[in-house]
N, CA, C and O atoms as a printed pandas DataFrame, in Angstrom:
     atom_number atom_name residue_name chain_id  residue_number  x_coord  y_coord  z_coord
0              1         N          MET        A               1    0.830   -1.188    0.000
1              2        CA          MET        A               1    0.000    0.000    0.000
2              3         C          MET        A               1    0.876    1.253    0.000
3              4         O          MET        A               1    1.889    1.300    0.698
4              5         N          PRO        A               2    0.500    2.246   -0.760
5              6        CA          PRO        A               2    1.267    3.491   -0.783
6              7         C          PRO        A               2    1.424    4.117    0.605
7              8         O          PRO        A               2    2.473    4.680    0.919
8              9         N          ARG        A               3    0.393    4.020    1.426
9             10        CA          ARG        A               3    0.449    4.614    2.762
10            11         C          ARG        A               3    1.554    3.963    3.604
11            12         O          ARG        A               3    2.251    4.650    4.350
12            13         N          GLU        A               4    1.712    2.639    3.483
13            14        CA          GLU        A               4    2.761    1.929    4.218
14            15         C          GLU        A               4    4.146    2.363    3.749
15            16         O          GLU        A               4    5.062    2.526    4.555
16            17         N          LEU        A               5    4.289    2.548    2.445
17            18        CA          LEU        A               5    5.565    2.990    1.891
18            19         C          LEU        A               5    5.896    4.400    2.375
19            20         O          LEU        A               5    7.041    4.683    2.729
20            21         N          GLU        A               6    4.918    5.266    2.389
21            22        CA          GLU        A               6    5.132    6.629    2.869
22            23         C          GLU        A               6    5.473    6.635    4.367
23            24         O          GLU        A               6    6.344    7.387    4.802
24            25         N          SER        A               7    4.795    5.812    5.137
25            26        CA          SER        A               7    5.082    5.694    6.564
26            27         C          SER        A               7    6.506    5.186    6.787
27            28         O          SER        A               7    7.225    5.694    7.647
28            29         N          ALA        A               8    6.903    4.190    6.012
29            30        CA          ALA        A               8    8.264    3.652    6.124
30            31         C          ALA        A               8    9.291    4.733    5.798
31            32         O          ALA        A               8   10.323    4.836    6.461
32            33         N          TRP        A               9    9.005    5.536    4.778
33            34        CA          TRP        A               9    9.894    6.634    4.399
34            35         C          TRP        A               9   10.085    7.566    5.593
35            36         O          TRP        A               9   11.214    7.914    5.940
36            37         N          GLU        A              10    8.984    7.967    6.218
37            38        CA          GLU        A              10    9.052    8.911    7.340
38            39         C          GLU        A              10    9.810    8.322    8.532
39            40         O          GLU        A              10   10.614    9.018    9.151
40            41         N          HIS        A              11    9.569    7.065    8.858
41            42        CA          HIS        A              11   10.286    6.433    9.967
42            43         C          HIS        A              11   11.779    6.311    9.654
43            44         O          HIS        A              11   12.621    6.543   10.522
44            45         N          ALA        A              12   12.096    5.953    8.431
45            46        CA          ALA        A              12   13.495    5.814    8.035
46            47         C          ALA        A              12   14.200    7.165    8.046
47            48         O          ALA        A              12   15.348    7.264    8.479
48            49         N          ARG        A              13   13.530    8.185    7.581
49            50        CA          ARG        A              13   14.110    9.530    7.583
50            51         C          ARG        A              13   14.382    9.994    9.015
51            52         O          ARG        A              13   15.425   10.585    9.295
52            53         N          ALA        A              14   13.445    9.726    9.910
53            54        CA          ALA        A              14   13.620   10.108   11.316
54            55         C          ALA        A              14   14.788    9.348   11.941
55            56         O          ALA        A              14   15.549    9.917   12.724
56            57         N          ALA        A              15   14.934    8.073   11.603
57            58        CA          ALA        A              15   16.046    7.275   12.132
58            59         C          ALA        A              15   17.384    7.823   11.642
59            60         O          ALA        A              15   18.344    7.901   12.409
60            61         N          ALA        A              16   17.445    8.196   10.385
61            62        CA          ALA        A              16   18.678    8.758    9.838
62            63         C          ALA        A              16   19.004   10.100   10.483
63            64         O          ALA        A              16   20.159   10.374   10.808
64            65         N          ALA        A              17   17.978   10.938   10.670
65            66        CA          ALA        A              17   18.199   12.240   11.304
66            67         C          ALA        A              17   18.684   12.082   12.741
67            68         O          ALA        A              17   19.466   12.897   13.232
68            69         N          ALA        A              18   18.219   11.033   13.410
69            70        CA          ALA        A              18   18.627   10.772   14.799
70            71         C          ALA        A              18   19.909    9.939   14.864
71            72         O          ALA        A              18   20.383    9.589   15.945
72            73         N          GLU        A              19   20.460    9.631   13.687
73            74        CA          GLU        A              19   21.691    8.837   13.576
74            75         C          GLU        A              19   21.569    7.479   14.265
75            76         O          GLU        A              19   22.506    7.016   14.916
76            77         N          ARG        A              20   20.404    6.850   14.113
77            78        CA          ARG        A              20   20.200    5.492   14.608
78            79         C          ARG        A              20   20.577    4.527   13.492
79            80         O          ARG        A              20   19.723    4.012   12.770
80            81         N          TRP        A              21   21.869    4.300   13.374
81            82        CA          TRP        A              21   22.384    3.461   12.299
82            83         C          TRP        A              21   22.159    2.004   12.649
83            84         O          TRP        A              21   22.455    1.575   13.764
84            85         N          GLY        A              22   21.655    1.269   11.733
85            86        CA          GLY        A              22   21.428   -0.155   11.945
86            87         C          GLY        A              22   22.659   -0.951   11.544
87            88         O          GLY        A              22   23.555   -0.452   10.863
88            89         N          ALA        A              23   22.679   -2.181   11.976
89            90        CA          ALA        A              23   23.753   -3.094   11.592
90            91         C          ALA        A              23   23.501   -3.577   10.163
91            92         O          ALA        A              23   22.357   -3.619    9.712
92            93         N          PRO        A              24   24.566   -3.940    9.456
93            94        CA          PRO        A              24   24.361   -4.530    8.123
94            95         C          PRO        A              24   23.420   -5.733    8.232
95            96         O          PRO        A              24   23.403   -6.433    9.244
96            97         N          ARG        A              25   22.657   -5.955    7.196
97            98        CA          ARG        A              25   21.702   -7.071    7.184
98            99         C          ARG        A              25   21.974   -7.970    5.993
99           100         O          ARG        A              25   22.228   -7.504    4.882
100          101         N          ARG        A              26   21.916   -9.245    6.245
101          102        CA          ARG        A              26   22.079  -10.250    5.199
102          103         C          ARG        A              26   20.705  -10.858    4.946
103          104         O          ARG        A              26   20.095  -11.445    5.840
104          105         N          LEU        A              27   20.235  -10.711    3.728
105          106        CA          LEU        A              27   18.945  -11.271    3.346
106          107         C          LEU        A              27   19.200  -12.482    2.460
107          108         O          LEU        A              27   19.945  -12.400    1.484
108          109         N          LEU        A              28   18.590  -13.586    2.800
109          110        CA          LEU        A              28   18.786  -14.823    2.059
110          111         C          LEU        A              28   17.444  -15.272    1.504
111          112         O          LEU        A              28   16.475  -15.441    2.245
112          113         N          PHE        A              29   17.401  -15.460    0.195
113          114        CA          PHE        A              29   16.177  -15.878   -0.477
114          115         C          PHE        A              29   16.410  -17.269   -1.051
115          116         O          PHE        A              29   17.248  -17.454   -1.933
116          117         N          ARG        A              30   15.673  -18.229   -0.552
117          118        CA          ARG        A              30   15.792  -19.611   -1.039
118          119         C          ARG        A              30   14.809  -19.843   -2.174
119          120         O          ARG        A              30   13.635  -19.480   -2.097
120          121         N          ARG        A              31   15.324  -20.458   -3.228
121          122        CA          ARG        A              31   14.482  -20.793   -4.381
122          123         C          ARG        A              31   13.919  -22.203   -4.211
123          124         O          ARG        A              31   14.403  -22.986   -3.395
124          125         N          ALA        A              32   12.911  -22.500   -4.980
125          126        CA          ALA        A              32   12.264  -23.811   -4.906
126          127         C          ALA        A              32   13.243  -24.940   -5.228
127          128         O          ALA        A              32   13.097  -26.047   -4.709
128          129         N          ASP        A              33   14.237  -24.674   -6.076
129          130        CA          ASP        A              33   15.193  -25.721   -6.453
130          131         C          ASP        A              33   16.293  -25.923   -5.410
131          132         O          ASP        A              33   17.192  -26.738   -5.613
132          133         N          GLY        A              34   16.228  -25.191   -4.301
133          134        CA          GLY        A              34   17.216  -25.343   -3.235
134          135         C          GLY        A              34   18.351  -24.336   -3.294
135          136         O          GLY        A              34   19.076  -24.164   -2.314
136          137         N          SER        A              35   18.516  -23.672   -4.421
137          138        CA          SER        A              35   19.555  -22.650   -4.520
138          139         C          SER        A              35   19.099  -21.408   -3.761
139          140         O          SER        A              35   17.941  -21.303   -3.357
140          141         N          ALA        A              36   20.002  -20.491   -3.578
141          142        CA          ALA        A              36   19.670  -19.290   -2.817
142          143         C          ALA        A              36   20.306  -18.058   -3.451
143          144         O          ALA        A              36   21.319  -18.140   -4.146
144          145         N          MET        A              37   19.689  -16.935   -3.195
145          146        CA          MET        A              37   20.242  -15.648   -3.581
146          147         C          MET        A              37   20.429  -14.856   -2.296
147          148         O          MET        A              37   19.554  -14.837   -1.430
148          149         N          GLU        A              38   21.560  -14.216   -2.187
149          150        CA          GLU        A              38   21.858  -13.446   -0.993
150          151         C          GLU        A              38   21.963  -11.968   -1.347
151          152         O          GLU        A              38   22.482  -11.603   -2.402
152          153         N          MET        A              39   21.469  -11.138   -0.459
153          154        CA          MET        A              39   21.581   -9.695   -0.617
154          155         C          MET        A              39   22.114   -9.147    0.701
155          156         O          MET        A              39   21.594   -9.456    1.773
156          157         N          LEU        A              40   23.143   -8.341    0.605
157          158        CA          LEU        A              40   23.721   -7.749    1.798
158          159         C          LEU        A              40   23.454   -6.256    1.794
159          160         O          LEU        A              40   23.825   -5.551    0.855
160          161         N          LEU        A              41   22.808   -5.780    2.846
161          162        CA          LEU        A              41   22.571   -4.341    3.017
162          163         C          LEU        A              41   23.687   -3.821    3.924
163          164         O          LEU        A              41   23.496   -3.669    5.130
164          165         N          ALA        A              42   24.839   -3.553    3.339
165          166        CA          ALA        A              42   26.009   -3.143    4.109
166          167         C          ALA        A              42   26.191   -1.628    4.128
167          168         O          ALA        A              42   26.851   -1.095    5.020
168          169         N          ASP        A              43   25.620   -0.943    3.166
169          170        CA          ASP        A              43   25.691    0.514    3.121
170          171         C          ASP        A              43   25.064    1.067    4.398
171          172         O          ASP        A              43   23.990    0.619    4.801
172          173         N          ALA        A              44   25.715    2.024    5.033
173          174        CA          ALA        A              44   25.235    2.568    6.311
174          175         C          ALA        A              44   23.819    3.133    6.196
175          176         O          ALA        A              44   22.998    2.930    7.091
176          177         N          ASP        A              45   23.531    3.831    5.115
177          178        CA          ASP        A              45   22.192    4.394    4.947
178          179         C          ASP        A              45   21.154    3.295    4.761
179          180         O          ASP        A              45   20.084    3.344    5.368
180          181         N          ALA        A              46   21.462    2.305    3.927
181          182        CA          ALA        A              46   20.516    1.199    3.702
182          183         C          ALA        A              46   20.273    0.431    4.993
183          184         O          ALA        A              46   19.141    0.041    5.279
184          185         N          ALA        A              47   21.330    0.211    5.778
185          186        CA          ALA        A              47   21.180   -0.500    7.056
186          187         C          ALA        A              47   20.322    0.313    8.030
187          188         O          ALA        A              47   19.501   -0.248    8.755
188          189         N          CYS        A              48   20.513    1.619    8.042
189          190        CA          CYS        A              48   19.713    2.503    8.902
190          191         C          CYS        A              48   18.246    2.445    8.498
191          192         O          CYS        A              48   17.368    2.303    9.349
192          193         N          TRP        A              49   17.985    2.554    7.212
193          194        CA          TRP        A              49   16.618    2.552    6.739
194          195         C          TRP        A              49   15.963    1.192    6.977
195          196         O          TRP        A              49   14.789    1.123    7.343
196          197         N          ALA        A              50   16.721    0.107    6.769
197          198        CA          ALA        A              50   16.177   -1.233    7.017
198          199         C          ALA        A              50   15.833   -1.412    8.490
199          200         O          ALA        A              50   14.804   -2.001    8.821
200          201         N          GLU        A              51   16.681   -0.913    9.368
201          202        CA          GLU        A              51   16.424   -0.991   10.813
202          203         C          GLU        A              51   15.128   -0.265   11.177
203          204         O          GLU        A              51   14.320   -0.773   11.954
204          205         N          ALA        A              52   14.942    0.913   10.615
205          206        CA          ALA        A              52   13.741    1.698   10.901
206          207         C          ALA        A              52   12.487    1.017   10.362
207          208         O          ALA        A              52   11.454    0.986   11.032
208          209         N          VAL        A              53   12.580    0.480    9.166
209          210        CA          VAL        A              53   11.427   -0.213    8.584
210          211         C          VAL        A              53   11.119   -1.470    9.392
211          212         O          VAL        A              53    9.953   -1.805    9.602
212          213         N          ASP        A              54   12.157   -2.164    9.844
213          214        CA          ASP        A              54   11.966   -3.380   10.642
214          215         C          ASP        A              54   11.200   -3.070   11.925
215          216         O          ASP        A              54   10.354   -3.857   12.349
216          217         N          ALA        A              55   11.486   -1.946   12.531
217          218        CA          ALA        A              55   10.824   -1.574   13.788
218          219         C          ALA        A              55    9.321   -1.349   13.599
219          220         O          ALA        A              55    8.542   -1.530   14.535
220          221         N          VAL        A              56    8.921   -0.960   12.404
221          222        CA          VAL        A              56    7.519   -0.642   12.148
222          223         C          VAL        A              56    6.793   -1.754   11.375
223          224         O          VAL        A              56    5.621   -2.030   11.630
224          225         N          HIS        A              57    7.496   -2.383   10.436
225          226        CA          HIS        A              57    6.847   -3.335    9.526
226          227         C          HIS        A              57    7.356   -4.773    9.644
227          228         O          HIS        A              57    6.851   -5.641    8.932
228          229         N          ASP        A              58    8.316   -5.060   10.495
229          230        CA          ASP        A              58    8.847   -6.402   10.727
230          231         C          ASP        A              58    9.390   -7.064    9.460
231          232         O          ASP        A              58    8.640   -7.642    8.672
232          233         N          LEU        A              59   10.700   -6.968    9.284
233          234        CA          LEU        A              59   11.337   -7.552    8.113
234          235         C          LEU        A              59   11.262   -9.076    8.097
235          236         O          LEU        A              59   11.605   -9.700    7.093
236          237         N          GLY        A              60   10.823   -9.672    9.181
237          238        CA          GLY        A              60   10.637  -11.116    9.217
238          239         C          GLY        A              60    9.381  -11.574    8.499
239          240         O          GLY        A              60    9.120  -12.772    8.392
240          241         N          THR        A              61    8.601  -10.615    8.004
241          242        CA          THR        A              61    7.389  -10.935    7.247
242          243         C          THR        A              61    7.592  -10.557    5.790
243          244         O          THR        A              61    8.410   -9.697    5.464
244          245         N          VAL        A              62    6.840  -11.210    4.924
245          246        CA          VAL        A              62    6.917  -10.888    3.495
246          247         C          VAL        A              62    6.504   -9.434    3.263
247          248         O          VAL        A              62    7.126   -8.725    2.471
248          249         N          ALA        A              63    5.463   -9.000    3.949
249          250        CA          ALA        A              63    4.983   -7.624    3.774
250          251         C          ALA        A              63    6.043   -6.616    4.223
251          252         O          ALA        A              63    6.294   -5.636    3.523
252          253         N          GLY        A              64    6.662   -6.842    5.371
253          254        CA          GLY        A              64    7.696   -5.931    5.866
254          255         C          GLY        A              64    8.909   -5.894    4.956
255          256         O          GLY        A              64    9.461   -4.828    4.685
256          257         N          LEU        A              65    9.320   -7.061    4.488
257          258        CA          LEU        A              65   10.462   -7.126    3.577
258          259         C          LEU        A              65   10.146   -6.419    2.264
259          260         O          LEU        A              65   10.996   -5.731    1.699
260          261         N          SER        A              66    8.920   -6.593    1.787
261          262        CA          SER        A              66    8.505   -5.933    0.554
262          263         C          SER        A              66    8.558   -4.417    0.701
263          264         O          SER        A              66    9.061   -3.729   -0.188
264          265         N          VAL        A              67    8.046   -3.889    1.812
265          266        CA          VAL        A              67    8.079   -2.440    2.038
266          267         C          VAL        A              67    9.517   -1.948    2.058
267          268         O          VAL        A              67    9.835   -0.934    1.438
268          269         N          CYS        A              68   10.386   -2.657    2.764
269          270        CA          CYS        A              68   11.785   -2.242    2.868
270          271         C          CYS        A              68   12.479   -2.235    1.500
271          272         O          CYS        A              68   13.124   -1.252    1.135
272          273         N          LEU        A              69   12.346   -3.321    0.754
273          274        CA          LEU        A              69   13.010   -3.398   -0.547
274          275         C          LEU        A              69   12.439   -2.384   -1.529
275          276         O          LEU        A              69   13.181   -1.821   -2.334
276          277         N          ARG        A              70   11.144   -2.145   -1.476
277          278        CA          ARG        A              70   10.548   -1.133   -2.346
278          279         C          ARG        A              70   11.050    0.268   -1.988
279          280         O          ARG        A              70   11.326    1.085   -2.867
280          281         N          LEU        A              71   11.161    0.527   -0.698
281          282        CA          LEU        A              71   11.665    1.823   -0.254
282          283         C          LEU        A              71   13.101    2.032   -0.738
283          284         O          LEU        A              71   13.429    3.087   -1.279
284          285         N          LEU        A              72   13.942    1.039   -0.545
285          286        CA          LEU        A              72   15.334    1.158   -0.986
286          287         C          LEU        A              72   15.431    1.274   -2.509
287          288         O          LEU        A              72   16.262    2.024   -3.021
288          289         N          ALA        A              73   14.593    0.543   -3.228
289          290        CA          ALA        A              73   14.593    0.627   -4.692
290          291         C          ALA        A              73   14.135    2.008   -5.155
291          292         O          ALA        A              73   14.679    2.559   -6.112
292          293         N          LEU        A              74   13.142    2.560   -4.478
293          294        CA          LEU        A              74   12.648    3.889   -4.829
294          295         C          LEU        A              74   13.729    4.945   -4.603
295          296         O          LEU        A              74   13.945    5.811   -5.450
296          297         N          ILE        A              75   14.392    4.869   -3.478
297          298        CA          ILE        A              75   15.465    5.829   -3.176
298          299         C          ILE        A              75   16.582    5.720   -4.211
299          300         O          ILE        A              75   17.079    6.729   -4.711
300          301         N          GLU        A              76   16.964    4.502   -4.519
301          302        CA          GLU        A              76   18.032    4.294   -5.503
302          303         C          GLU        A              76   17.663    4.922   -6.839
303          304         O          GLU        A              76   18.491    5.586   -7.462
304          305         N          LEU        A              77   16.434    4.720   -7.282
305          306        CA          LEU        A              77   16.009    5.261   -8.566
306          307         C          LEU        A              77   15.884    6.787   -8.516
307          308         O          LEU        A              77   16.225    7.470   -9.482
308          309         N          MET        A              78   15.402    7.314   -7.408
309          310        CA          MET        A              78   15.264    8.764   -7.280
310          311         C          MET        A              78   16.617    9.466   -7.362
311          312         O          MET        A              78   16.694   10.604   -7.825
312          313         N          THR        A              79   17.678    8.805   -6.920
313          314        CA          THR        A              79   18.993    9.437   -6.939
314          315         C          THR        A              79   19.598    9.531   -8.334
315          316         O          THR        A              79   20.497   10.339   -8.566
316          317         N          ARG        A              80   19.117    8.720   -9.258
317          318        CA          ARG        A              80   19.755    8.717  -10.576
318          319         C          ARG        A              80   18.845    9.033  -11.754
319          320         O          ARG        A              80   19.343    9.325  -12.841
320          321         N          ALA        A              81   17.544    8.987  -11.579
321          322        CA          ALA        A              81   16.616    9.196  -12.695
322          323         C          ALA        A              81   16.164   10.656  -12.753
323          324         O          ALA        A              81   15.267   11.069  -12.017
324          325         N          GLN        A              82   16.782   11.412  -13.617
325          326        CA          GLN        A              82   16.456   12.839  -13.749
326          327         C          GLN        A              82   14.991   13.078  -14.082
327          328         O          GLN        A              82   14.422   14.080  -13.647
328          329         N          TRP        A              83   14.370   12.193  -14.836
329          330        CA          TRP        A              83   12.988   12.382  -15.259
330          331         C          TRP        A              83   12.012   12.358  -14.074
331          332         O          TRP        A              83   10.869   12.794  -14.214
332          333         N          MET        A              84   12.439   11.859  -12.923
333          334        CA          MET        A              84   11.564   11.778  -11.750
334          335         C          MET        A              84   11.525   13.064  -10.936
335          336         O          MET        A              84   10.729   13.166  -10.002
336          337         N          ARG        A              85   12.350   14.037  -11.256
337          338        CA          ARG        A              85   12.476   15.239  -10.431
338          339         C          ARG        A              85   11.153   15.942  -10.149
339          340         O          ARG        A              85   11.004   16.542   -9.085
340          341         N          GLY        A              86   10.213   15.890  -11.041
341          342        CA          GLY        A              86    8.932   16.548  -10.828
342          343         C          GLY        A              86    7.964   15.760   -9.961
343          344         O          GLY        A              86    6.861   16.227   -9.675
344          345         N          LEU        A              87    8.373   14.558   -9.540
345          346        CA          LEU        A              87    7.486   13.696   -8.766
346          347         C          LEU        A              87    7.774   13.714   -7.269
347          348         O          LEU        A              87    7.087   13.055   -6.488
348          349         N          PHE        A              88    8.789   14.470   -6.878
349          350        CA          PHE        A              88    9.096   14.566   -5.453
350          351         C          PHE        A              88    9.884   15.840   -5.178
351          352         O          PHE        A              88   10.528   16.404   -6.063
352          353         N          THR        A              89    9.814   16.271   -3.933
353          354        CA          THR        A              89   10.652   17.377   -3.476
354          355         C          THR        A              89   11.314   16.930   -2.181
355          356         O          THR        A              89   10.715   16.227   -1.367
356          357         N          LEU        A              90   12.546   17.347   -2.009
357          358        CA          LEU        A              90   13.300   17.049   -0.801
358          359         C          LEU        A              90   13.716   18.363   -0.167
359          360         O          LEU        A              90   14.184   19.272   -0.852
360          361         N          GLY        A              91   13.547   18.459    1.127
361          362        CA          GLY        A              91   13.936   19.667    1.831
362          363         C          GLY        A              91   14.266   19.366    3.275
363          364         O          GLY        A              91   14.190   18.218    3.714
364          365         N          SER        A              92   14.628   20.385    4.005
365          366        CA          SER        A              92   15.008   20.194    5.404
366          367         C          SER        A              92   13.831   19.701    6.250
367          368         O          SER        A              92   14.033   19.088    7.298
368          369         N          GLU        A              93   12.629   19.961    5.806
369          370        CA          GLU        A              93   11.432   19.511    6.528
370          371         C          GLU        A              93   11.055   18.074    6.185
371          372         O          GLU        A              93   10.176   17.487    6.817
372          373         N          GLY        A              94   11.718   17.518    5.193
373          374        CA          GLY        A              94   11.404   16.150    4.789
374          375         C          GLY        A              94   11.181   16.063    3.300
375          376         O          GLY        A              94   11.669   16.893    2.533
376          377         N          ALA        A              95   10.446   15.062    2.904
377          378        CA          ALA        A              95   10.190   14.825    1.486
378          379         C          ALA        A              95    8.699   14.857    1.223
379          380         O          ALA        A              95    7.883   14.523    2.083
380          381         N          GLU        A              96    8.372   15.262    0.029
381          382        CA          GLU        A              96    6.997   15.171   -0.428
382          383         C          GLU        A              96    7.036   14.347   -1.708
383          384         O          GLU        A              96    7.664   14.728   -2.696
384          385         N          LEU        A              97    6.354   13.214   -1.666
385          386        CA          LEU        A              97    6.316   12.304   -2.807
386          387         C          LEU        A              97    4.933   12.364   -3.424
387          388         O          LEU        A              97    3.925   12.298   -2.721
388          389         N          HIS        A              98    4.891   12.487   -4.730
389          390        CA          HIS        A              98    3.607   12.551   -5.408
390          391         C          HIS        A              98    2.867   11.233   -5.197
391          392         O          HIS        A              98    3.482   10.169   -5.246
392          393         N          PRO        A              99    1.553   11.288   -4.962
393          394        CA          PRO        A              99    0.782   10.063   -4.748
394          395         C          PRO        A              99    0.918    9.040   -5.884
395          396         O          PRO        A              99    0.905    7.835   -5.632
396          397         N          ALA        A             100    1.046    9.503   -7.109
397          398        CA          ALA        A             100    1.201    8.575   -8.235
398          399         C          ALA        A             100    2.527    7.820   -8.137
399          400         O          ALA        A             100    2.598    6.643   -8.490
400          401         N          LEU        A             101    3.561    8.483   -7.665
401          402        CA          LEU        A             101    4.857    7.827   -7.477
402          403         C          LEU        A             101    4.755    6.766   -6.386
403          404         O          LEU        A             101    5.265    5.658   -6.546
404          405         N          LEU        A             102    4.107    7.099   -5.294
405          406        CA          LEU        A             102    3.919    6.126   -4.206
406          407         C          LEU        A             102    3.091    4.932   -4.670
407          408         O          LEU        A             102    3.419    3.788   -4.355
408          409         N          ARG        A             103    2.025    5.192   -5.413
409          410        CA          ARG        A             103    1.180    4.093   -5.914
410          411         C          ARG        A             103    1.979    3.175   -6.824
411          412         O          ARG        A             103    1.893    1.952   -6.714
412          413         N          ALA        A             104    2.752    3.765   -7.718
413          414        CA          ALA        A             104    3.547    2.961   -8.649
414          415         C          ALA        A             104    4.601    2.146   -7.900
415          416         O          ALA        A             104    4.783    0.960   -8.178
416          417         N          ALA        A             105    5.291    2.778   -6.954
417          418        CA          ALA        A             105    6.336    2.083   -6.197
418          419         C          ALA        A             105    5.754    0.990   -5.306
419          420         O          ALA        A             105    6.439    0.016   -4.993
420          421         N          ALA        A             106    4.511    1.142   -4.901
421          422        CA          ALA        A             106    3.874    0.129   -4.051
422          423         C          ALA        A             106    3.381   -1.074   -4.855
423          424         O          ALA        A             106    3.132   -2.136   -4.285
424          425         N          THR        A             107    3.238   -0.919   -6.161
425          426        CA          THR        A             107    2.653   -2.001   -6.954
426          427         C          THR        A             107    3.564   -2.588   -8.019
427          428         O          THR        A             107    3.410   -3.759   -8.368
428          429         N          LEU        A             108    4.493   -1.830   -8.539
429          430        CA          LEU        A             108    5.361   -2.327   -9.607
430          431         C          LEU        A             108    6.283   -3.410   -9.061
431          432         O          LEU        A             108    6.874   -3.226   -7.997
432          433         N          PRO        A             109    6.420   -4.526   -9.753
433          434        CA          PRO        A             109    7.308   -5.587   -9.268
434          435         C          PRO        A             109    8.775   -5.142   -9.252
435          436         O          PRO        A             109    9.187   -4.277  -10.025
436          437         N          LEU        A             110    9.534   -5.743   -8.369
437          438        CA          LEU        A             110   10.979   -5.539   -8.338
438          439         C          LEU        A             110   11.633   -6.630   -9.182
439          440         O          LEU        A             110   11.090   -7.725   -9.328
440          441         N          ASP        A             111   12.800   -6.322   -9.732
441          442        CA          ASP        A             111   13.504   -7.346  -10.499
442          443         C          ASP        A             111   14.340   -8.222   -9.565
443          444         O          ASP        A             111   14.258   -8.066   -8.347
444          445         N          ALA        A             112   15.130   -9.128  -10.106
445          446        CA          ALA        A             112   15.923  -10.066   -9.307
446          447         C          ALA        A             112   16.957   -9.361   -8.443
447          448         O          ALA        A             112   17.408   -9.920   -7.443
448          449         N          ALA        A             113   17.338   -8.146   -8.811
449          450        CA          ALA        A             113   18.306   -7.379   -8.032
450          451         C          ALA        A             113   17.615   -6.433   -7.057
451          452         O          ALA        A             113   18.264   -5.569   -6.468
452          453         N          ALA        A             114   16.300   -6.588   -6.880
453          454        CA          ALA        A             114   15.484   -5.751   -5.985
454          455         C          ALA        A             114   15.482   -4.294   -6.423
455          456         O          ALA        A             114   15.573   -3.384   -5.600
456          457         N          ARG        A             115   15.378   -4.088   -7.730
457          458        CA          ARG        A             115   15.279   -2.741   -8.296
458          459         C          ARG        A             115   13.999   -2.640   -9.116
459          460         O          ARG        A             115   13.423   -3.644   -9.533
460          461         N          PHE        A             116   13.576   -1.410   -9.332
461          462        CA          PHE        A             116   12.432   -1.183  -10.207
462          463         C          PHE        A             116   12.899   -1.164  -11.645
463          464         O          PHE        A             116   14.003   -0.715  -11.952
464          465         N          ASP        A             117   12.041   -1.657  -12.522
465          466        CA          ASP        A             117   12.267   -1.521  -13.950
466          467         C          ASP        A             117   11.978   -0.062  -14.288
467          468         O          ASP        A             117   10.826    0.372  -14.280
468          469         N          GLU        A             118   13.023    0.678  -14.580
469          470        CA          GLU        A             118   12.862    2.112  -14.808
470          471         C          GLU        A             118   11.919    2.402  -15.966
471          472         O          GLU        A             118   11.110    3.327  -15.888
472          473         N          THR        A             119   12.014    1.627  -17.034
473          474        CA          THR        A             119   11.131    1.838  -18.184
474          475         C          THR        A             119    9.679    1.599  -17.801
475          476         O          THR        A             119    8.800    2.371  -18.185
476          477         N          GLY        A             120    9.421    0.536  -17.047
477          478        CA          GLY        A             120    8.063    0.243  -16.610
478          479         C          GLY        A             120    7.511    1.323  -15.699
479          480         O          GLY        A             120    6.350    1.714  -15.818
480          481         N          LEU        A             121    8.347    1.802  -14.787
481          482        CA          LEU        A             121    7.913    2.867  -13.883
482          483         C          LEU        A             121    7.644    4.149  -14.660
483          484         O          LEU        A             121    6.661    4.846  -14.411
484          485         N          ARG        A             122    8.513    4.442  -15.584
485          486        CA          ARG        A             122    8.332    5.660  -16.391
486          487         C          ARG        A             122    7.039    5.583  -17.207
487          488         O          ARG        A             122    6.325    6.574  -17.360
488          489         N          ARG        A             123    6.757    4.396  -17.724
489          490        CA          ARG        A             123    5.526    4.212  -18.490
490          491         C          ARG        A             123    4.299    4.444  -17.602
491          492         O          ARG        A             123    3.337    5.084  -18.026
492          493         N          LEU        A             124    4.335    3.926  -16.373
493          494        CA          LEU        A             124    3.218    4.132  -15.445
494          495         C          LEU        A             124    3.014    5.609  -15.107
495          496         O          LEU        A             124    1.891    6.055  -14.873
496          497         N          LEU        A             125    4.097    6.345  -15.087
497          498        CA          LEU        A             125    4.050    7.750  -14.678
498          499         C          LEU        A             125    4.227    8.697  -15.863
499          500         O          LEU        A             125    4.682    9.827  -15.688
500          501         N          SER        A             126    3.874    8.253  -17.056
501          502        CA          SER        A             126    4.194    9.017  -18.261
502          503         C          SER        A             126    3.375   10.281  -18.454
503          504         O          SER        A             126    3.788   11.176  -19.191
504          505         N          ARG        A             127    2.223   10.369  -17.807
505          506        CA          ARG        A             127    1.433   11.587  -17.977
506          507         C          ARG        A             127    2.013   12.701  -17.119
507          508         O          ARG        A             127    2.373   12.458  -15.967
508          509         N          PRO        A             128    2.111   13.905  -17.642
509          510        CA          PRO        A             128    2.643   15.024  -16.846
510          511         C          PRO        A             128    1.751   15.297  -15.642
511          512         O          PRO        A             128    0.530   15.150  -15.703
512          513         N          ILE        A             129    2.376   15.689  -14.572
513          514        CA          ILE        A             129    1.663   16.021  -13.348
514          515         C          ILE        A             129    1.744   17.533  -13.160
515          516         O          ILE        A             129    2.836   18.100  -13.135
516          517         N          PRO        A             130    0.588   18.185  -13.028
517          518        CA          PRO        A             130    0.589   19.649  -12.895
518          519         C          PRO        A             130    1.367   20.084  -11.638
519          520         O          PRO        A             130    1.327   19.419  -10.603
520          521         N          SER        A             131    2.061   21.200  -11.758
521          522        CA          SER        A             131    2.769   21.712  -10.580
522          523         C          SER        A             131    1.761   22.144   -9.536
523          524         O          SER        A             131    0.633   22.523   -9.851
524          525         N          GLY        A             132    2.184   22.082   -8.307
525          526        CA          GLY        A             132    1.311   22.479   -7.218
526          527         C          GLY        A             132    0.442   21.352   -6.677
527          528         O          GLY        A             132   -0.299   21.554   -5.715
528          529         N          VAL        A             133    0.523   20.163   -7.284
529          530        CA          VAL        A             133   -0.250   19.017   -6.777
530          531         C          VAL        A             133    0.506   18.450   -5.600
531          532         O          VAL        A             133    1.701   18.173   -5.700
532          533         N          SER        A             134   -0.174   18.276   -4.494
533          534        CA          SER        A             134    0.514   17.756   -3.311
534          535         C          SER        A             134    0.012   16.364   -2.981
535          536         O          SER        A             134   -1.044   15.927   -3.439
536          537         N          ALA        A             135    0.815   15.680   -2.164
537          538        CA          ALA        A             135    0.472   14.312   -1.769
538          539         C          ALA        A             135   -0.553   14.298   -0.753
539          540         O          ALA        A             135   -0.963   13.228   -0.304
């Protein structure tokens, strides 16, 4: 749900502002054939955000893990995709994310590397959003 993603964003931002850095996290995904994929959240910011999301959404659940990975994927894409600049604002008071961006990030599947398909996300958000629209 977009509301859960937005809530996770706010909790993670507060944790970072309070310098509540989390420990690195190792995520292990077992496949049906017995093989596994491992993901390490060793970056200090990612560990902090994962810790904050865990406190609210429990990373031990599929839903909590989904919120965390979607949040991290959204942040990663926001840092590099220039075309997204009109869909969010960042300031000292926090962030404002357009509702369409939150809806898309809450529903678009992640790839095997836990990232959003940028082309798919761009297609979902292809209509211009008038300035002054708030979340």
